[in-house]
MIVEX-290250 format. One record per residue (C-alpha): residue number from 1; residue in three letters; x, y negated, z. Coordinates in steps of 0.001 Angstrom, whole numbers. Layout:
N
@pos: NUM, code: ALA, px: X, py: Y, pz: Z
...
# end
This chain:
229
@pos: 1, code: MET, px: 9883, py: 29268, pz: 1729
@pos: 2, code: VAL, px: 12142, py: 27092, pz: 3875
@pos: 3, code: LYS, px: 11910, py: 23384, pz: 3078
@pos: 4, code: ARG, px: 15172, py: 21660, pz: 2070
@pos: 5, code: CYS, px: 15881, py: 17994, pz: 2706
@pos: 6, code: GLN, px: 18774, py: 15549, pz: 2439
@pos: 7, code: SER, px: 19662, py: 13094, pz: 5177
@pos: 8, code: THR, px: 21304, py: 9672, pz: 4952
@pos: 9, code: LYS, px: 21945, py: 9478, pz: 8706
@pos: 10, code: LEU, px: 23890, py: 11409, pz: 11295
@pos: 11, code: PHE, px: 21636, py: 13035, pz: 13864
@pos: 12, code: TYR, px: 22469, py: 11678, pz: 17319
@pos: 13, code: LYS, px: 25203, py: 9705, pz: 15488
@pos: 14, code: ILE, px: 27352, py: 12848, pz: 15305
@pos: 15, code: TYR, px: 25687, py: 15775, pz: 13550
@pos: 16, code: PRO, px: 25352, py: 15829, pz: 9727
@pos: 17, code: TYR, px: 23321, py: 19070, pz: 9562
@pos: 18, code: LYS, px: 20044, py: 20241, pz: 11083
@pos: 19, code: ILE, px: 17801, py: 23310, pz: 10960
@pos: 20, code: SER, px: 14276, py: 23238, pz: 12354
@pos: 21, code: TYR, px: 12835, py: 26510, pz: 13661
@pos: 22, code: LYS, px: 9618, py: 27732, pz: 15086
@pos: 23, code: ARG, px: 9834, py: 27071, pz: 18817
@pos: 24, code: LEU, px: 12507, py: 29464, pz: 20099
@pos: 25, code: TYR, px: 12404, py: 29061, pz: 23893
@pos: 26, code: GLY, px: 10628, py: 27354, pz: 26759
@pos: 27, code: PHE, px: 7313, py: 29170, pz: 26473
@pos: 28, code: PRO, px: 4731, py: 29061, pz: 29269
@pos: 29, code: SER, px: 3666, py: 32161, pz: 31116
@pos: 30, code: PRO, px: 429, py: 33874, pz: 30003
@pos: 31, code: GLU, px: -1062, py: 32935, pz: 33384
@pos: 32, code: PHE, px: -385, py: 29247, pz: 32747
@pos: 33, code: VAL, px: -2015, py: 29385, pz: 29328
@pos: 34, code: SER, px: -5089, py: 31195, pz: 30602
@pos: 35, code: GLN, px: -5540, py: 28922, pz: 33621
@pos: 36, code: SER, px: -4753, py: 25628, pz: 31915
@pos: 37, code: ARG, px: -7740, py: 23498, pz: 30980
@pos: 38, code: TRP, px: -6043, py: 22390, pz: 27781
@pos: 39, code: GLY, px: -4269, py: 25627, pz: 26914
@pos: 40, code: TRP, px: -876, py: 25453, pz: 25197
@pos: 41, code: TRP, px: -651, py: 23154, pz: 22200
@pos: 42, code: PHE, px: 2662, py: 24421, pz: 20784
@pos: 43, code: ASP, px: 3418, py: 27572, pz: 18854
@pos: 44, code: VAL, px: 3939, py: 30780, pz: 20881
@pos: 45, code: PRO, px: 5137, py: 34227, pz: 19758
@pos: 46, code: GLY, px: 2232, py: 36448, pz: 18747
@pos: 47, code: SER, px: 3762, py: 39670, pz: 20060
@pos: 48, code: PRO, px: 6564, py: 40946, pz: 22323
@pos: 49, code: ASP, px: 8603, py: 41862, pz: 19241
@pos: 50, code: GLU, px: 8320, py: 38333, pz: 17885
@pos: 51, code: ARG, px: 9287, py: 36933, pz: 21297
@pos: 52, code: THR, px: 12383, py: 39142, pz: 21274
@pos: 53, code: ARG, px: 13302, py: 38005, pz: 17764
@pos: 54, code: ARG, px: 13086, py: 34348, pz: 18785
@pos: 55, code: ASP, px: 15209, py: 35054, pz: 21852
@pos: 56, code: ASN, px: 17815, py: 36744, pz: 19675
@pos: 57, code: CYS, px: 17802, py: 33809, pz: 17243
@pos: 58, code: TYR, px: 18276, py: 31349, pz: 20100
@pos: 59, code: HIS, px: 21262, py: 33238, pz: 21521
@pos: 60, code: PHE, px: 22759, py: 33633, pz: 18048
@pos: 61, code: LEU, px: 22621, py: 29856, pz: 17576
@pos: 62, code: LYS, px: 23993, py: 29172, pz: 21059
@pos: 63, code: ASN, px: 27115, py: 31155, pz: 20212
@pos: 64, code: ILE, px: 27631, py: 29901, pz: 16675
@pos: 65, code: GLY, px: 29783, py: 26874, pz: 17523
@pos: 66, code: LYS, px: 29316, py: 23161, pz: 18166
@pos: 67, code: THR, px: 25539, py: 22950, pz: 18198
@pos: 68, code: LYS, px: 22974, py: 20743, pz: 19901
@pos: 69, code: PHE, px: 19342, py: 21682, pz: 20623
@pos: 70, code: SER, px: 16138, py: 19706, pz: 21028
@pos: 71, code: ASN, px: 12926, py: 21532, pz: 21850
@pos: 72, code: SER, px: 9411, py: 20260, pz: 21240
@pos: 73, code: GLN, px: 6769, py: 21617, pz: 18891
@pos: 74, code: HIS, px: 9719, py: 23048, pz: 16956
@pos: 75, code: THR, px: 13270, py: 23806, pz: 18003
@pos: 76, code: HIS, px: 15763, py: 21574, pz: 16176
@pos: 77, code: VAL, px: 19388, py: 22703, pz: 16015
@pos: 78, code: TYR, px: 22165, py: 20317, pz: 14935
@pos: 79, code: PHE, px: 25564, py: 21248, pz: 13494
@pos: 80, code: ILE, px: 28825, py: 19391, pz: 12940
@pos: 81, code: GLU, px: 30557, py: 21887, pz: 10658
@pos: 82, code: LYS, px: 29147, py: 22867, pz: 7261
@pos: 83, code: ASP, px: 30276, py: 26501, pz: 7502
@pos: 84, code: GLU, px: 28426, py: 26903, pz: 10813
@pos: 85, code: PHE, px: 25321, py: 25349, pz: 9270
@pos: 86, code: GLU, px: 25498, py: 27697, pz: 6274
@pos: 87, code: LYS, px: 26028, py: 30684, pz: 8571
@pos: 88, code: ALA, px: 22885, py: 29758, pz: 10480
@pos: 89, code: CYS, px: 20954, py: 29194, pz: 7233
@pos: 90, code: GLY, px: 21586, py: 32799, pz: 6249
@pos: 91, code: ARG, px: 20072, py: 34339, pz: 9401
@pos: 92, code: TYR, px: 16532, py: 34400, pz: 10783
@pos: 93, code: LYS, px: 15078, py: 32687, pz: 7724
@pos: 94, code: ASP, px: 11582, py: 33813, pz: 8692
@pos: 95, code: LEU, px: 11818, py: 31517, pz: 11740
@pos: 96, code: GLN, px: 13157, py: 28524, pz: 9839
@pos: 97, code: ILE, px: 10955, py: 25602, pz: 8824
@pos: 98, code: GLU, px: 13427, py: 23111, pz: 7360
@pos: 99, code: GLN, px: 17113, py: 22902, pz: 6473
@pos: 100, code: CYS, px: 18566, py: 19412, pz: 6313
@pos: 101, code: GLU, px: 22011, py: 18470, pz: 5041
@pos: 102, code: PRO, px: 23663, py: 15104, pz: 4213
@pos: 103, code: PHE, px: 23137, py: 13735, pz: 714
@pos: 104, code: VAL, px: 26945, py: 13620, pz: 426
@pos: 105, code: GLU, px: 29345, py: 15955, pz: 2197
@pos: 106, code: ASN, px: 31581, py: 13163, pz: 3491
@pos: 107, code: LEU, px: 28726, py: 11201, pz: 5096
@pos: 108, code: SER, px: 30628, py: 10859, pz: 8388
@pos: 109, code: ASP, px: 33625, py: 9329, pz: 6619
@pos: 110, code: ILE, px: 31396, py: 6952, pz: 4649
@pos: 111, code: LEU, px: 29613, py: 5661, pz: 7744
@pos: 112, code: GLU, px: 32927, py: 5120, pz: 9542
@pos: 113, code: GLN, px: 33891, py: 2571, pz: 6871
@pos: 114, code: TYR, px: 31273, py: 126, pz: 8158
@pos: 115, code: ASP, px: 31770, py: -2044, pz: 11212
@pos: 116, code: SER, px: 28047, py: -2314, pz: 11953
@pos: 117, code: SER, px: 24947, py: -125, pz: 11747
@pos: 118, code: VAL, px: 23941, py: 805, pz: 8221
@pos: 119, code: ASP, px: 20821, py: 2330, pz: 6748
@pos: 120, code: ILE, px: 21467, py: 4193, pz: 3496
@pos: 121, code: LYS, px: 18376, py: 3826, pz: 1343
@pos: 122, code: ASN, px: 17004, py: 4139, pz: -2168
@pos: 123, code: ASN, px: 15768, py: 532, pz: -2040
@pos: 124, code: LEU, px: 16366, py: -2570, pz: 45
@pos: 125, code: TYR, px: 13992, py: -3405, pz: 2886
@pos: 126, code: HIS, px: 10735, py: -4516, pz: 1281
@pos: 127, code: LYS, px: 12665, py: -4235, pz: -2025
@pos: 128, code: LYS, px: 14751, py: -7411, pz: -1578
@pos: 129, code: TYR, px: 16084, py: -7806, pz: 1985
@pos: 130, code: ARG, px: 19564, py: -6588, pz: 2837
@pos: 131, code: TYR, px: 19556, py: -6969, pz: 6630
@pos: 132, code: LYS, px: 17185, py: -6051, pz: 9428
@pos: 133, code: ILE, px: 17386, py: -7763, pz: 12822
@pos: 134, code: ASP, px: 15597, py: -6162, pz: 15779
@pos: 135, code: LEU, px: 14666, py: -8468, pz: 18637
@pos: 136, code: LYS, px: 14145, py: -7506, pz: 22260
@pos: 137, code: PHE, px: 10966, py: -8697, pz: 23917
@pos: 138, code: ASN, px: 11199, py: -10983, pz: 26932
@pos: 139, code: GLN, px: 9653, py: -14190, pz: 28232
@pos: 140, code: HIS, px: 11846, py: -16334, pz: 25984
@pos: 141, code: LEU, px: 10644, py: -14498, pz: 22870
@pos: 142, code: GLU, px: 7008, py: -14689, pz: 23926
@pos: 143, code: ASN, px: 6914, py: -18328, pz: 25005
@pos: 144, code: SER, px: 9465, py: -20046, pz: 22790
@pos: 145, code: LEU, px: 11478, py: -18106, pz: 20231
@pos: 146, code: GLY, px: 8658, py: -16000, pz: 18771
@pos: 147, code: PRO, px: 6278, py: -18900, pz: 18018
@pos: 148, code: MET, px: 9176, py: -20941, pz: 16587
@pos: 149, code: LEU, px: 10270, py: -18102, pz: 14276
@pos: 150, code: ALA, px: 6727, py: -17479, pz: 13074
@pos: 151, code: GLU, px: 6023, py: -21129, pz: 12408
@pos: 152, code: THR, px: 9372, py: -21876, pz: 10745
@pos: 153, code: TYR, px: 10049, py: -18741, pz: 8682
@pos: 154, code: MET, px: 6573, py: -17395, pz: 7893
@pos: 155, code: ASP, px: 6714, py: -18685, pz: 4298
@pos: 156, code: ASN, px: 10494, py: -18699, pz: 3794
@pos: 157, code: GLU, px: 11330, py: -16330, pz: 930
@pos: 158, code: ASN, px: 14724, py: -15530, pz: 2449
@pos: 159, code: TYR, px: 13065, py: -13874, pz: 5446
@pos: 160, code: HIS, px: 10323, py: -11362, pz: 6084
@pos: 161, code: LEU, px: 8701, py: -11235, pz: 9512
@pos: 162, code: ASN, px: 7092, py: -8030, pz: 10690
@pos: 163, code: PRO, px: 3424, py: -8233, pz: 11809
@pos: 164, code: ASN, px: 4230, py: -8505, pz: 15523
@pos: 165, code: ILE, px: 6271, py: -11670, pz: 14988
@pos: 166, code: ARG, px: 3587, py: -13091, pz: 12710
@pos: 167, code: ARG, px: 1088, py: -12642, pz: 15530
@pos: 168, code: PHE, px: 2815, py: -15342, pz: 17549
@pos: 169, code: ILE, px: 850, py: -17925, pz: 15586
@pos: 170, code: GLU, px: -1869, py: -15888, pz: 13896
@pos: 171, code: LYS, px: -5055, py: -15539, pz: 15888
@pos: 172, code: GLU, px: -5654, py: -11824, pz: 16293
@pos: 173, code: PRO, px: -9400, py: -11136, pz: 16263
@pos: 174, code: VAL, px: -10899, py: -9133, pz: 19086
@pos: 175, code: GLN, px: -11622, py: -5672, pz: 17761
@pos: 176, code: GLN, px: -14222, py: -3125, pz: 18745
@pos: 177, code: THR, px: -14165, py: 630, pz: 18278
@pos: 178, code: MET, px: -17571, py: 2041, pz: 17531
@pos: 179, code: ALA, px: -17035, py: 5355, pz: 19280
@pos: 180, code: ALA, px: -15765, py: 4054, pz: 22602
@pos: 181, code: ARG, px: -17759, py: 779, pz: 22467
@pos: 182, code: TYR, px: -15063, py: -1369, pz: 23979
@pos: 183, code: THR, px: -13176, py: -4401, pz: 22723
@pos: 184, code: TRP, px: -9487, py: -5124, pz: 22770
@pos: 185, code: ALA, px: -7111, py: -7862, pz: 21679
@pos: 186, code: PHE, px: -3452, py: -7568, pz: 20739
@pos: 187, code: ARG, px: -957, py: -8335, pz: 23534
@pos: 188, code: HIS, px: 2775, py: -8814, pz: 23091
@pos: 189, code: SER, px: 4890, py: -6407, pz: 25127
@pos: 190, code: THR, px: 8142, py: -4452, pz: 25295
@pos: 191, code: TYR, px: 6357, py: -1516, pz: 23652
@pos: 192, code: HIS, px: 6124, py: -3327, pz: 20330
@pos: 193, code: ASN, px: 8746, py: -3728, pz: 17648
@pos: 194, code: TYR, px: 9852, py: -7223, pz: 16623
@pos: 195, code: SER, px: 11927, py: -7325, pz: 13435
@pos: 196, code: ILE, px: 13111, py: -9907, pz: 10929
@pos: 197, code: TYR, px: 14419, py: -8966, pz: 7478
@pos: 198, code: CYS, px: 17047, py: -11252, pz: 5914
@pos: 199, code: ARG, px: 17764, py: -11511, pz: 2216
@pos: 200, code: GLU, px: 21490, py: -12265, pz: 2187
@pos: 201, code: HIS, px: 24426, py: -12257, pz: 4593
@pos: 202, code: ILE, px: 24228, py: -16020, pz: 5082
@pos: 203, code: ASP, px: 20549, py: -15698, pz: 6038
@pos: 204, code: MET, px: 21438, py: -13054, pz: 8593
@pos: 205, code: GLU, px: 24194, py: -15246, pz: 10049
@pos: 206, code: LEU, px: 21786, py: -18149, pz: 10467
@pos: 207, code: MET, px: 19287, py: -15939, pz: 12249
@pos: 208, code: THR, px: 21956, py: -14552, pz: 14584
@pos: 209, code: PHE, px: 22744, py: -18122, pz: 15574
@pos: 210, code: ILE, px: 19083, py: -18946, pz: 16190
@pos: 211, code: ALA, px: 18066, py: -15763, pz: 18012
@pos: 212, code: SER, px: 21422, py: -14632, pz: 19404
@pos: 213, code: GLU, px: 20379, py: -13801, pz: 22967
@pos: 214, code: ASN, px: 17348, py: -11821, pz: 21837
@pos: 215, code: ILE, px: 19031, py: -9681, pz: 19192
@pos: 216, code: SER, px: 19219, py: -6004, pz: 20077
@pos: 217, code: LYS, px: 20447, py: -4601, pz: 16749
@pos: 218, code: ILE, px: 21448, py: -5654, pz: 13237
@pos: 219, code: THR, px: 21251, py: -3081, pz: 10449
@pos: 220, code: LYS, px: 22518, py: -3434, pz: 6898
@pos: 221, code: ALA, px: 20757, py: -1643, pz: 4049
@pos: 222, code: VAL, px: 23215, py: 136, pz: 1755
@pos: 223, code: LEU, px: 21855, py: 1642, pz: -1432
@pos: 224, code: LYS, px: 22732, py: 5196, pz: -2387
@pos: 225, code: ASP, px: 23889, py: 3922, pz: -5765
@pos: 226, code: GLU, px: 26412, py: 1674, pz: -3979
@pos: 227, code: ILE, px: 28055, py: 4588, pz: -2166
@pos: 228, code: ASP, px: 31384, py: 5723, pz: -3571
@pos: 229, code: LYS, px: 30866, py: 9464, pz: -3551
# end
């Protein structure tokens, strides 16, 4: 049975609908699989007939309308129009893994009402914070801003600091993995996420003043129950 889900976001900021399939294209040659040390870790057709069916499905989807594809372990196909999505849902169901549609049909119109990024959720961030501020990592954050934020707002109930910001003043113990028998300590870097959650709009405004140059994104949590459907 194909799994059904509801989305509160537009895929790639444009597409309300998505269907995930078994991988439809981009398969390696049998010679590559047999000669590769690691083999092929994604799904492959088990027979020539199945390969043909996946090819047919792929070409059907390519000609269905305004679609976008992404190919990894599965092939994800994105749709703008509901009728095109429903048309695709009715064909090649044996290859489908998941069908995803917006939790309201006019999701695009709803999101256009907001001036900033929104995250439609069942609950607020950590159950009580309305805004999320993502910070970009640089020397200023590491040497000055990060330690100041951790020291000043660690125990402030109007803010919640994610673990990476808390580590600016917390001493991270050196850890050892038993299997590999090596030790490691946490290091700040651009590969980590640095986020602050703010309770109210005024708290968010204060934080934008304090961390203005390091802010990469501000997202507002909007509850499903607050949406005028």
